[in-house]
C-alpha positions as CSV (number, residue, x, y, z in Angstrom):
1,M,-47.1,-17.1,-17.6
2,Q,-45.1,-14.0,-18.5
3,N,-44.6,-13.0,-14.8
4,S,-43.3,-16.5,-14.2
5,I,-40.7,-16.2,-17.0
6,K,-39.7,-12.7,-15.8
7,S,-39.3,-14.0,-12.2
8,T,-37.2,-16.9,-13.4
9,I,-35.0,-14.6,-15.5
10,L,-34.6,-12.2,-12.6
11,C,-33.6,-15.0,-10.2
12,L,-31.1,-16.4,-12.7
13,S,-29.6,-13.0,-13.2
14,V,-29.2,-12.4,-9.5
15,M,-27.6,-15.9,-9.1
16,I,-25.1,-15.3,-12.0
17,I,-24.1,-11.9,-10.5
18,W,-23.7,-13.5,-7.0
19,V,-21.6,-16.3,-8.4
20,A,-19.5,-13.9,-10.5
21,C,-18.8,-11.7,-7.5
22,D,-17.8,-14.6,-5.3
23,S,-15.3,-15.7,-7.9
24,Y,-13.2,-12.6,-7.2
25,D,-12.7,-13.6,-3.6
26,D,-9.3,-15.4,-3.6
27,G,-9.9,-16.6,0.0
28,G,-7.5,-14.0,1.3
29,G,-9.6,-10.9,1.1
30,S,-11.9,-8.8,-1.0
31,L,-11.3,-7.6,-4.5
32,A,-10.5,-4.2,-3.1
33,E,-7.7,-5.6,-0.9
34,T,-6.4,-7.7,-3.9
35,E,-6.3,-4.5,-6.0
36,R,-4.6,-2.5,-3.3
37,I,-1.9,-5.1,-2.9
38,A,-1.4,-5.2,-6.7
39,R,-1.2,-1.4,-7.0
40,L,1.2,-1.2,-4.0
41,S,3.4,-4.1,-5.1
42,R,6.1,-2.3,-7.1
43,T,9.2,-0.2,-6.7
44,W,8.6,3.4,-5.8
45,E,11.0,6.4,-5.8
46,A,10.9,9.6,-3.8
47,S,9.6,12.7,-5.6
48,K,9.7,14.6,-2.2
49,V,10.5,13.7,1.4
50,T,9.8,16.0,4.3
51,Y,11.0,15.5,7.9
52,Q,9.4,17.8,10.5
53,D,7.9,19.8,7.6
54,V,11.3,20.5,6.1
55,D,12.1,19.2,2.6
56,V,15.0,16.7,3.0
57,T,14.8,15.0,-0.4
58,L,18.1,16.2,-1.7
59,L,19.9,15.9,1.6
60,D,19.1,12.3,2.5
61,F,16.7,10.7,0.0
62,S,17.7,11.6,-3.6
63,D,18.4,7.9,-4.4
64,F,15.7,6.4,-2.2
65,T,13.5,3.6,-3.5
66,I,11.2,1.2,-1.7
67,T,9.8,-2.0,-3.1
68,F,6.7,-3.6,-1.8
69,N,6.3,-7.3,-2.7
70,E,2.9,-9.1,-2.8
71,N,4.2,-11.6,-0.3
72,G,4.2,-8.9,2.5
73,T,7.9,-8.0,2.4
74,W,9.6,-4.7,1.5
75,T,13.1,-3.6,0.7
76,T,14.7,-0.1,0.4
77,T,17.8,1.5,-1.0
78,D,19.1,4.6,0.7
79,G,16.3,4.6,3.3
80,D,18.5,5.7,6.2
81,P,17.6,7.3,8.7
82,A,13.9,6.5,8.3
83,F,14.0,2.9,7.0
84,G,16.2,0.0,7.3
85,P,17.0,-2.4,4.4
86,G,13.8,-4.3,4.6
87,G,11.1,-6.0,6.6
88,N,7.4,-7.0,6.5
89,W,4.2,-5.1,5.8
90,E,0.5,-5.7,6.0
91,F,-2.9,-3.9,5.9
92,P,-4.0,-4.2,9.5
93,D,-7.7,-5.0,10.0
94,N,-8.2,-4.6,6.2
95,N,-7.7,-0.9,6.6
96,P,-7.0,0.6,3.1
97,D,-5.4,3.7,4.6
98,L,-3.0,2.1,7.0
99,L,0.1,-0.1,6.6
100,L,1.8,-1.9,9.4
101,M,5.5,-1.9,8.6
102,D,7.5,-3.9,11.2
103,G,5.1,-2.8,13.9
104,V,5.0,0.9,12.9
105,E,1.7,2.3,11.7
106,V,2.2,4.2,8.5
107,R,-0.6,6.3,6.9
108,A,-0.7,5.2,3.3
109,T,-2.5,7.1,0.5
110,L,-2.4,5.5,-2.9
111,T,-4.1,7.2,-5.8
112,F,-6.7,5.2,-7.7
113,D,-4.5,5.1,-10.8
114,G,-1.6,3.9,-8.8
115,Q,0.7,6.7,-9.8
116,Q,1.2,8.4,-6.4
117,L,1.8,6.9,-3.0
118,D,2.2,9.0,0.1
119,L,3.6,7.4,3.3
120,S,3.3,9.4,6.5
121,F,4.5,8.3,9.9
122,V,6.0,9.4,13.2
123,L,9.0,7.6,14.8
124,N,9.2,7.8,18.6
125,N,11.7,5.4,19.9
126,N,10.6,3.0,17.2
127,T,11.9,2.1,13.8
128,I,10.9,0.6,10.5
129,G,13.3,-2.2,9.8
130,R,16.1,-0.6,11.7
131,T,17.7,-0.9,15.1
132,Q,17.7,2.9,15.5
133,G,16.1,5.8,13.6
134,I,15.8,9.5,13.9
135,D,12.5,10.4,15.8
136,G,10.1,12.7,14.2
137,G,7.4,13.1,11.5
138,Y,8.1,11.9,8.0
139,L,6.1,12.3,4.8
140,F,7.3,10.4,1.7
141,N,5.7,11.4,-1.6
142,L,6.5,8.5,-4.0
143,T,6.0,7.7,-7.7
144,P,6.5,4.4,-9.4
145,V,9.9,3.7,-10.9
146,E,9.5,3.4,-14.6
147,Q,10.2,-0.2,-15.9
148,N,12.5,-0.4,-18.9
């Protein structure tokens, strides 16, 4: 009798956990993808920008910001010559370390606490939201813009 009660409780516990986990799936992806989108979707500013391993933050990107929106769009201020004014982004093949921004693969490293985002990419006759960019390797170290 006790084994039957234990088995029933175990089965009910497993079913509750299974149903609870399924409730986090929004139909558009896993909880991890939903969290990544939420952490990415904000306005970021440059703490450091390197081009071909040279710090160009103060030269070209001192006022740079980029905003990622949950609907898969992005906009920038002062993103020239690496970024245009805006475009579309996605996580291709649900890859948490890669963004596809207007057809350009961008290596994206977002800290767990969401306080640091690094975007690394190489432009070779391609652009991110622009008709023409300066070819070469870029690394953007970004932090969230503080909301007032």
